[in-house]
C-alpha positions in Angstrom: 97.6 141.3 61.2 100.8 141.3 59.1 102.7 139.5 61.8 100.0 136.8 62.1 100.0 136.2 58.3 103.8 136.1 58.3 103.7 133.6 61.1 101.2 131.4 59.2 103.5 131.3 56.2 106.9 131.0 58.0 108.0 127.6 59.1 109.4 126.7 62.5 112.7 124.8 62.9 112.8 121.6 65.0 116.3 121.0 66.3 115.7 117.2 66.7 117.6 115.0 69.0 121.1 115.5 67.9 123.1 117.6 65.3 125.9 115.0 65.1 126.0 113.7 61.5 127.6 110.4 62.6 124.7 109.7 65.0 121.9 110.2 62.4 122.0 106.6 60.9 122.0 105.1 64.3 119.2 107.2 65.6 117.2 106.6 62.5 117.6 102.8 62.8 116.7 102.8 66.5 113.6 104.9 66.3 112.3 103.3 63.1 112.7 99.9 64.8 110.9 101.1 67.9 108.1 102.6 65.8 107.6 99.4 63.9 107.6 97.4 67.0 105.0 99.7 68.6 102.8 99.5 65.6 103.0 95.7 65.3 102.6 95.0 69.0 99.6 97.2 69.5 98.0 96.0 66.3 98.4 92.4 67.5 96.7 93.3 70.8 93.8 94.9 68.9 93.4 91.9 66.6 93.6 89.4 69.5 91.0 91.3 71.6 88.5 91.8 68.7 88.8 88.3 67.2 88.7 86.2 70.4 85.4 85.9 72.2 87.1 85.1 75.5 88.5 88.6 75.5 85.2 90.4 75.0 85.2 91.8 78.5 85.3 95.4 79.8 89.0 95.2 80.8 90.2 94.0 77.3 87.9 96.5 75.6 89.8 99.2 77.4 93.1 97.5 76.6 92.3 97.5 72.9 91.4 101.2 73.0 94.7 101.9 74.8 96.6 100.1 72.0 94.8 102.2 69.4 95.7 105.4 71.3 99.3 104.3 71.6 99.5 103.8 67.8 98.1 107.3 67.2 100.2 108.8 70.0 103.5 107.6 68.5 102.4 108.4 65.0 101.9 112.0 66.0 105.6 112.6 66.6 107.8 109.7 65.3 107.3 110.0 61.5 108.2 113.7 61.5 111.3 112.9 63.7 112.4 110.2 61.2 112.1 112.7 58.4 114.3 115.2 60.3 116.9 112.5 61.0 116.9 111.0 57.5 116.9 114.1 55.2 117.9 116.7 57.7 114.9 118.8 56.8 114.1 120.4 60.2 111.4 122.9 59.1 107.8 122.4 60.1 105.0 124.6 58.9 102.9 126.6 61.4 99.6 124.6 60.5 101.5 121.3 60.8 102.9 122.4 64.2 99.4 123.3 65.4 98.1 120.0 64.1 100.8 118.1 65.9 100.1 120.0 69.2 96.4 119.2 68.8 96.7 115.5 68.2 99.5 115.1 70.8 97.2 116.6 73.4 94.3 114.4 72.3 96.1 111.1 72.4 98.2 111.9 75.5 95.1 113.0 77.4 93.2 110.0 76.2 95.9 107.7 77.5 95.5 109.3 80.9 91.7 108.9 80.8 91.9 105.3 79.7 94.3 104.4 82.5 91.9 106.0 84.9 88.9 104.1 83.5 90.8 100.9 83.7 91.6 101.5 87.3 87.9 102.1 87.9 87.2 98.8 86.2 89.6 97.0 88.5 88.0 98.8 91.5 84.5 97.6 90.6 85.7 94.0 89.8 87.5 93.6 93.2 85.4 95.7 95.5 82.0 95.0 94.0 82.3 91.7 92.2 78.6 90.7 92.3 77.6 94.0 90.7 80.4 94.0 88.2 78.5 92.7 85.1 75.7 95.1 85.9 77.9 98.2 86.4 80.5 97.6 83.7 78.0 96.7 80.9 78.9 97.3 77.3 76.8 100.4 77.0 78.4 102.1 80.0 81.9 101.1 78.9 81.3 102.6 75.5 79.9 105.8 77.1 83.0 106.2 79.3 85.2 106.1 76.2 83.0 108.3 74.1 82.7 111.0 76.8 86.5 110.9 77.3 87.0 111.5 73.5 84.6 114.4 73.4 86.0 116.1 76.4 89.6 115.8 75.1 88.6 117.0 71.6 87.0 120.2 73.0 89.8 121.0 75.5 92.5 120.5 72.9 90.6 122.5 70.3 90.5 125.5 72.6 94.2 125.3 73.0 94.7 125.4 69.3 92.4 128.3 68.9 94.3 130.3 71.6 97.6 129.4 69.9 96.3 130.5 66.6 96.2 134.1 68.0 99.9 134.0 68.9 102.7 135.5 66.8 106.2 134.2 66.3 109.4 135.6 64.8 110.4 134.4 61.4 112.6 131.3 61.6 111.6 130.5 65.2 113.6 127.5 66.5 111.9 124.9 68.8 114.5 123.1 70.9 112.7 119.7 70.6 112.0 116.9 68.2 108.3 117.7 68.0 106.0 120.7 68.7 105.6 120.2 72.4 103.0 122.7 73.7 105.2 124.3 76.5 108.1 124.6 74.2 106.0 126.3 71.5 104.6 128.8 74.0 108.1 129.7 75.3 109.2 130.8 71.9 106.2 132.9 71.1 106.8 136.6 70.6 103.4 137.7 71.8 101.6 137.5 75.1 100.9 133.9 76.1 99.0 134.5 79.3 95.7 133.0 78.2 97.5 130.0 76.6 99.5 129.5 79.8 96.4 129.5 82.0 94.6 127.1 79.7 97.7 124.8 79.6 97.7 124.6 83.4 94.0 123.9 83.4 94.5 121.2 80.8 97.3 119.7 82.9 94.9 119.5 85.9 92.1 117.9 83.8 94.4 115.6 81.8 96.9 114.6 84.4 96.0 115.5 88.0 92.4 114.4 88.1 93.2 111.1 86.3 96.1 110.4 88.7 93.8 111.1 91.7 91.2 108.8 90.2 93.8 106.0 89.9 95.1 106.6 93.4 91.5 106.5 94.8 90.7 103.3 93.0 93.8 101.5 94.2 93.3 102.9 97.7 89.9 101.3 97.8 91.2 98.1 96.2 93.9 97.7 98.8 91.5 98.5 101.6 89.1 95.8 100.3 91.9 93.2 99.9 93.1 93.8 103.5 89.7 92.4 104.6 90.2 89.1 102.8 90.8 86.2 105.2 93.9 84.6 103.5 97.0 85.6 101.6 96.2 83.5 98.6 92.9 85.3 98.0 94.6 88.6 98.3 97.3 87.7 95.8 94.9 86.2 93.3 92.7 89.3 93.4 95.6 91.8 93.2 97.3 89.9 90.4 94.6 91.1 88.0 95.9 94.6 88.6 99.6 93.8 87.9 99.7 94.8 84.2 97.7 97.9 84.7 100.0 99.0 87.6 103.1 98.5 85.4 101.6 100.6 82.6 100.6 103.3 85.0 104.0 103.4 86.7 105.8 103.5 83.4 103.6 106.3 81.9 103.4 108.5 85.0 107.0 107.8 85.9 108.4 108.9 82.6 106.0 111.9 82.5 107.2 112.9 85.9 110.8 112.5 84.6 110.1 115.0 81.9 108.7 117.5 84.4 111.6 117.1 86.8 114.2 117.3 84.0 112.7 120.6 82.9 112.4 122.0 86.4 115.8 121.0 87.7 117.9 121.6 84.6 117.5 124.1 81.8 119.2 121.6 79.4 117.0 121.0 76.4 118.9 117.8 75.7 117.8 116.2 79.0 114.2 117.3 78.4 114.3 115.7 74.9 115.7 112.4 76.2 113.1 112.3 79.0 110.3 113.0 76.4 111.5 110.0 74.3 110.7 107.8 77.2 107.0 108.5 77.4 106.4 109.3 73.7 108.2 106.3 72.3 109.3 103.8 74.9 106.1 103.5 76.9 103.8 102.9 73.9 106.2 100.3 72.7 106.4 98.4 76.0 102.6 98.4 76.8 101.8 95.5 74.4 104.5 93.4 76.0 103.3 94.2 79.5 99.7 93.2 78.7 100.7 90.0 76.8 103.7 88.6 78.6 102.0 89.0 82.0 98.6 87.7 80.9 97.8 84.1 79.9 94.5 85.0 78.3 96.1 87.5 75.9 99.0 85.0 75.2 96.4 82.3 74.4 94.5 84.7 72.1 97.7 85.6 70.3 98.5 82.0 69.8 95.0 81.3 68.3 95.2 84.5 66.1 97.1 82.8 63.1 94.5 80.1 62.9 91.7 82.7 62.9 93.4 84.7 60.2 94.0 81.6 58.2 90.3 80.6 58.5 89.3 84.0 57.3 91.4 83.7 54.2 90.1 80.2 53.6 86.6 81.6 53.7 87.5 84.0 50.9 
Protein backbone atom coordinates (compact mmCIF):
# COMPACT_ATOMS: atom_id res chain seq x y z
CA UNK A 1 0.00 0.00 0.00
CA UNK A 2 2.87 2.34 0.83
CA UNK A 3 4.52 1.64 -2.52
CA UNK A 4 1.31 2.42 -4.40
CA UNK A 5 0.80 5.72 -2.57
CA UNK A 6 4.42 6.64 -3.19
CA UNK A 7 3.97 5.81 -6.88
CA UNK A 8 0.88 8.04 -7.07
CA UNK A 9 2.78 11.00 -5.66
CA UNK A 10 6.15 10.48 -7.41
CA UNK A 11 6.48 11.81 -10.97
CA UNK A 12 7.88 9.96 -13.94
CA UNK A 13 10.62 11.44 -16.11
CA UNK A 14 10.08 11.61 -19.86
CA UNK A 15 13.39 11.70 -21.72
CA UNK A 16 11.91 13.46 -24.76
CA UNK A 17 13.40 13.34 -28.24
CA UNK A 18 16.89 14.69 -27.60
CA UNK A 19 19.10 15.92 -24.76
CA UNK A 20 21.17 18.16 -27.04
CA UNK A 21 20.55 21.78 -25.91
CA UNK A 22 21.40 23.15 -29.35
CA UNK A 23 18.61 21.09 -30.96
CA UNK A 24 15.87 22.24 -28.58
CA UNK A 25 14.91 25.51 -30.38
CA UNK A 26 14.85 23.72 -33.74
CA UNK A 27 12.75 20.83 -32.40
CA UNK A 28 10.35 23.25 -30.70
CA UNK A 29 9.85 25.25 -33.90
CA UNK A 30 9.34 22.15 -36.04
CA UNK A 31 6.83 20.43 -33.77
CA UNK A 32 4.94 23.62 -32.94
CA UNK A 33 4.56 24.31 -36.67
CA UNK A 34 3.43 20.74 -37.35
CA UNK A 35 0.94 20.90 -34.48
CA UNK A 36 -0.56 24.18 -35.70
CA UNK A 37 -0.78 22.87 -39.27
CA UNK A 38 -2.51 19.73 -37.99
CA UNK A 39 -5.03 21.76 -35.99
CA UNK A 40 -5.75 24.22 -38.81
CA UNK A 41 -5.97 21.60 -41.57
CA UNK A 42 -8.31 19.29 -39.69
CA UNK A 43 -10.47 22.19 -38.45
CA UNK A 44 -10.88 23.38 -42.03
CA UNK A 45 -11.97 19.89 -43.09
CA UNK A 46 -14.56 19.79 -40.28
CA UNK A 47 -15.87 23.27 -41.14
CA UNK A 48 -16.03 22.47 -44.85
CA UNK A 49 -17.96 19.23 -44.31
CA UNK A 50 -20.41 20.67 -41.77
CA UNK A 51 -21.11 23.90 -43.70
CA UNK A 52 -21.45 22.54 -47.25
CA UNK A 53 -24.63 20.55 -48.05
CA UNK A 54 -22.84 18.84 -50.94
CA UNK A 55 -20.62 17.06 -48.42
CA UNK A 56 -23.42 15.78 -46.20
CA UNK A 57 -22.81 12.20 -47.24
CA UNK A 58 -21.66 9.14 -45.25
CA UNK A 59 -18.12 9.28 -46.61
CA UNK A 60 -17.56 12.90 -45.58
CA UNK A 61 -19.31 12.33 -42.26
CA UNK A 62 -16.61 9.78 -41.48
CA UNK A 63 -13.89 12.10 -42.84
CA UNK A 64 -14.97 14.89 -40.48
CA UNK A 65 -14.96 12.43 -37.57
CA UNK A 66 -11.46 11.34 -38.58
CA UNK A 67 -10.32 14.97 -38.57
CA UNK A 68 -11.73 15.44 -35.07
CA UNK A 69 -9.93 12.31 -33.86
CA UNK A 70 -6.66 13.49 -35.46
CA UNK A 71 -6.89 16.79 -33.57
CA UNK A 72 -7.44 14.97 -30.28
CA UNK A 73 -4.78 12.35 -31.08
CA UNK A 74 -2.02 14.91 -31.56
CA UNK A 75 -3.23 17.03 -28.64
CA UNK A 76 -2.71 14.05 -26.35
CA UNK A 77 1.06 14.04 -26.85
CA UNK A 78 2.39 17.15 -28.61
CA UNK A 79 1.59 19.89 -26.02
CA UNK A 80 3.43 17.97 -23.29
CA UNK A 81 6.35 17.34 -25.63
CA UNK A 82 6.55 21.08 -26.42
CA UNK A 83 6.66 21.85 -22.69
CA UNK A 84 9.52 19.38 -22.24
CA UNK A 85 11.45 20.92 -25.13
CA UNK A 86 10.82 24.55 -24.18
CA UNK A 87 11.37 24.59 -20.41
CA UNK A 88 13.23 21.29 -20.05
CA UNK A 89 10.78 20.12 -17.40
CA UNK A 90 10.65 16.41 -18.04
CA UNK A 91 8.55 15.28 -15.10
CA UNK A 92 5.01 14.01 -15.56
CA UNK A 93 2.79 13.02 -12.66
CA UNK A 94 1.43 9.50 -12.36
CA UNK A 95 -2.23 10.60 -12.85
CA UNK A 96 -1.20 12.69 -15.86
CA UNK A 97 0.67 9.72 -17.33
CA UNK A 98 -2.36 7.43 -16.87
CA UNK A 99 -4.58 10.06 -18.45
CA UNK A 100 -2.25 10.33 -21.43
CA UNK A 101 -2.19 6.55 -21.87
CA UNK A 102 -6.00 6.44 -21.66
CA UNK A 103 -6.70 9.12 -24.25
CA UNK A 104 -3.88 7.98 -26.54
CA UNK A 105 -5.45 4.53 -26.66
CA UNK A 106 -8.92 6.00 -27.23
CA UNK A 107 -8.00 8.23 -30.15
CA UNK A 108 -5.49 5.80 -31.65
CA UNK A 109 -8.06 3.00 -31.51
CA UNK A 110 -10.78 5.27 -32.88
CA UNK A 111 -8.59 6.13 -35.86
CA UNK A 112 -8.33 2.41 -36.64
CA UNK A 113 -12.08 1.91 -36.31
CA UNK A 114 -12.92 4.93 -38.47
CA UNK A 115 -10.57 3.77 -41.23
CA UNK A 116 -12.32 0.38 -41.13
CA UNK A 117 -15.78 1.95 -41.27
CA UNK A 118 -14.67 4.13 -44.19
CA UNK A 119 -13.44 1.02 -46.03
CA UNK A 120 -16.85 -0.59 -45.43
CA UNK A 121 -18.49 2.57 -46.80
CA UNK A 122 -16.47 2.27 -50.01
CA UNK A 123 -17.27 -1.45 -50.19
CA UNK A 124 -21.02 -0.78 -50.04
CA UNK A 125 -20.78 2.14 -52.50
CA UNK A 126 -18.93 0.09 -55.15
CA UNK A 127 -20.23 -3.43 -54.60
CA UNK A 128 -23.85 -2.55 -53.72
CA UNK A 129 -24.46 0.88 -55.30
CA UNK A 130 -28.25 0.50 -55.58
CA UNK A 131 -28.61 -0.30 -51.89
CA UNK A 132 -26.03 2.25 -50.73
CA UNK A 133 -28.50 4.98 -49.61
CA UNK A 134 -30.56 2.38 -47.77
CA UNK A 135 -27.63 0.69 -46.00
CA UNK A 136 -25.50 3.75 -45.21
CA UNK A 137 -28.33 5.87 -43.86
CA UNK A 138 -27.58 8.61 -41.30
CA UNK A 139 -28.91 6.56 -38.39
CA UNK A 140 -26.68 3.58 -39.21
CA UNK A 141 -23.60 5.78 -39.77
CA UNK A 142 -24.13 7.49 -36.44
CA UNK A 143 -24.61 4.11 -34.76
CA UNK A 144 -21.33 2.81 -36.19
CA UNK A 145 -19.42 5.77 -34.77
CA UNK A 146 -21.21 5.63 -31.41
CA UNK A 147 -20.57 1.90 -30.92
CA UNK A 148 -16.91 2.43 -31.83
CA UNK A 149 -16.55 5.16 -29.20
CA UNK A 150 -18.25 3.11 -26.49
CA UNK A 151 -16.17 0.00 -27.21
CA UNK A 152 -12.91 1.94 -27.15
CA UNK A 153 -13.83 3.83 -23.97
CA UNK A 154 -14.48 0.56 -22.13
CA UNK A 155 -11.37 -1.28 -23.34
CA UNK A 156 -9.10 1.69 -22.59
CA UNK A 157 -10.63 2.15 -19.15
CA UNK A 158 -9.85 -1.46 -18.22
CA UNK A 159 -6.24 -0.80 -19.21
CA UNK A 160 -6.02 2.18 -16.89
CA UNK A 161 -7.62 0.24 -14.03
CA UNK A 162 -5.03 -2.53 -14.44
CA UNK A 163 -2.20 0.00 -14.63
CA UNK A 164 -3.46 1.68 -11.47
CA UNK A 165 -2.56 -1.52 -9.58
CA UNK A 166 1.08 -1.41 -10.75
CA UNK A 167 3.92 0.04 -8.70
CA UNK A 168 6.96 1.94 -9.92
CA UNK A 169 10.25 2.95 -8.38
CA UNK A 170 10.64 6.62 -7.39
CA UNK A 171 11.97 8.74 -10.25
CA UNK A 172 11.14 6.12 -12.91
CA UNK A 173 12.43 7.18 -16.34
CA UNK A 174 10.39 6.52 -19.48
CA UNK A 175 12.62 6.55 -22.60
CA UNK A 176 10.02 8.28 -24.78
CA UNK A 177 8.44 11.66 -25.40
CA UNK A 178 5.04 10.54 -24.07
CA UNK A 179 3.60 7.81 -21.84
CA UNK A 180 3.38 5.07 -24.42
CA UNK A 181 1.69 2.00 -22.94
CA UNK A 182 4.35 -0.60 -23.73
CA UNK A 183 7.12 1.68 -22.46
CA UNK A 184 5.28 2.31 -19.18
CA UNK A 185 4.73 -1.40 -18.59
CA UNK A 186 8.41 -2.12 -19.22
CA UNK A 187 9.53 0.17 -16.39
CA UNK A 188 7.01 -1.12 -13.82
CA UNK A 189 8.54 -2.73 -10.73
CA UNK A 190 5.55 -5.03 -10.07
CA UNK A 191 4.13 -7.93 -12.07
CA UNK A 192 2.58 -6.77 -15.37
CA UNK A 193 1.18 -10.12 -16.54
CA UNK A 194 -2.50 -9.04 -16.60
CA UNK A 195 -1.65 -5.70 -18.18
CA UNK A 196 0.47 -7.41 -20.85
CA UNK A 197 -2.33 -9.86 -21.67
CA UNK A 198 -4.85 -7.04 -21.92
CA UNK A 199 -2.43 -5.00 -24.07
CA UNK A 200 -2.15 -7.84 -26.59
CA UNK A 201 -5.92 -8.28 -26.55
CA UNK A 202 -6.39 -4.56 -27.16
CA UNK A 203 -3.87 -4.75 -30.00
CA UNK A 204 -5.95 -7.47 -31.65
CA UNK A 205 -9.19 -5.50 -31.17
CA UNK A 206 -7.77 -2.09 -32.13
CA UNK A 207 -5.36 -3.07 -34.91
CA UNK A 208 -5.66 -6.64 -36.19
CA UNK A 209 -9.45 -6.80 -36.58
CA UNK A 210 -9.69 -3.34 -38.23
CA UNK A 211 -6.82 -4.22 -40.59
CA UNK A 212 -8.56 -7.47 -41.53
CA UNK A 213 -11.80 -5.56 -42.08
CA UNK A 214 -10.05 -3.11 -44.40
CA UNK A 215 -8.35 -5.95 -46.28
CA UNK A 216 -11.65 -7.81 -46.70
CA UNK A 217 -13.44 -4.68 -47.94
CA UNK A 218 -10.82 -3.94 -50.58
CA UNK A 219 -10.62 -7.58 -51.60
CA UNK A 220 -14.34 -7.45 -52.32
CA UNK A 221 -13.97 -4.09 -54.07
CA UNK A 222 -11.20 -5.34 -56.35
CA UNK A 223 -13.15 -8.53 -57.10
CA UNK A 224 -16.19 -6.44 -58.01
CA UNK A 225 -14.18 -4.04 -60.18
CA UNK A 226 -12.61 -6.91 -62.11
CA UNK A 227 -16.09 -7.79 -63.37
CA UNK A 228 -16.64 -4.36 -64.93
CA UNK A 229 -16.50 -4.40 -68.75
CA UNK A 230 -14.11 -1.51 -69.44
CA UNK A 231 -11.04 0.09 -67.90
CA UNK A 232 -12.59 3.55 -67.63
CA UNK A 233 -15.36 2.26 -65.37
CA UNK A 234 -12.85 0.46 -63.19
CA UNK A 235 -10.68 3.55 -62.84
CA UNK A 236 -13.63 5.84 -62.06
CA UNK A 237 -14.95 3.51 -59.37
CA UNK A 238 -11.57 2.87 -57.77
CA UNK A 239 -10.61 6.56 -57.81
CA UNK A 240 -13.14 7.16 -55.01
CA UNK A 241 -10.93 4.96 -52.79
CA UNK A 242 -7.66 6.76 -53.54
CA UNK A 243 -7.61 9.15 -50.57
CA UNK A 244 -8.67 6.47 -48.13
CA UNK A 245 -6.01 4.07 -49.37
CA UNK A 246 -3.33 6.76 -48.96
CA UNK A 247 -4.40 7.44 -45.36
CA UNK A 248 -4.57 3.72 -44.54
CA UNK A 249 -1.13 3.10 -46.04
CA UNK A 250 0.35 6.04 -44.15
CA UNK A 251 -1.21 5.13 -40.80
CA UNK A 252 -0.54 1.40 -40.86
CA UNK A 253 2.83 1.83 -42.56
CA UNK A 254 4.13 4.16 -39.84
CA UNK A 255 2.58 1.97 -37.13
CA UNK A 256 4.34 -1.06 -38.59
CA UNK A 257 7.55 0.97 -38.65
CA UNK A 258 7.24 1.55 -34.90
CA UNK A 259 6.77 -2.16 -34.27
CA UNK A 260 9.66 -3.20 -36.52
CA UNK A 261 11.99 -0.58 -35.08
CA UNK A 262 11.25 -1.86 -31.58
CA UNK A 263 11.56 -5.53 -32.57
CA UNK A 264 14.73 -5.26 -34.68
CA UNK A 265 16.64 -2.75 -32.57
CA UNK A 266 16.69 -1.99 -28.87
CA UNK A 267 17.49 1.65 -29.65
CA UNK A 268 14.98 3.93 -27.90
CA UNK A 269 15.92 6.76 -30.31
CA UNK A 270 14.76 4.80 -33.37
CA UNK A 271 11.52 3.91 -31.66
CA UNK A 272 10.87 7.56 -30.80
CA UNK A 273 11.57 8.71 -34.35
CA UNK A 274 9.20 6.06 -35.73
CA UNK A 275 6.54 7.10 -33.20
CA UNK A 276 6.75 10.70 -34.41
CA UNK A 277 5.62 9.50 -37.83
CA UNK A 278 2.25 8.15 -36.75
CA UNK A 279 1.57 10.50 -33.82
CA UNK A 280 2.52 13.75 -35.57
CA UNK A 281 3.16 13.39 -39.30
CA UNK A 282 0.16 11.22 -40.24
CA UNK A 283 -2.52 13.44 -38.60
CA UNK A 284 -0.88 16.47 -40.23
CA UNK A 285 -0.94 14.95 -43.73
CA UNK A 286 -4.48 13.53 -43.62
CA UNK A 287 -6.24 16.87 -44.40
CA UNK A 288 -3.96 17.44 -47.39
CA UNK A 289 -4.66 13.95 -48.71
CA UNK A 290 -8.44 14.40 -48.45
CA UNK A 291 -8.43 17.93 -49.88
CA UNK A 292 -5.78 17.95 -52.60
CA UNK A 293 -7.01 14.68 -54.09
CA UNK A 294 -10.69 15.59 -53.87
CA UNK A 295 -12.40 18.24 -55.99
CA UNK A 296 -15.54 18.24 -53.80
CA UNK A 297 -13.55 19.11 -50.68
CA UNK A 298 -11.49 21.71 -52.55
CA UNK A 299 -14.70 23.32 -53.80
CA UNK A 300 -16.17 23.34 -50.28
CA UNK A 301 -12.98 24.92 -48.90
CA UNK A 302 -13.17 27.57 -51.61
CA UNK A 303 -16.76 28.40 -50.65
CA UNK A 304 -15.97 28.38 -46.92
CA UNK A 305 -14.81 32.05 -46.63
CA UNK A 306 -18.05 33.20 -48.25
CA UNK A 307 -20.14 31.13 -45.85
CA UNK A 308 -18.18 32.43 -42.86
CA UNK A 309 -18.58 35.98 -44.13
CA UNK A 310 -22.33 35.56 -44.57
CA UNK A 311 -22.57 34.29 -40.98
CA UNK A 312 -20.85 37.41 -39.67
CA UNK A 313 -23.05 39.62 -41.87
CA UNK A 314 -26.09 37.97 -40.30
CA UNK A 315 -24.81 38.96 -36.86
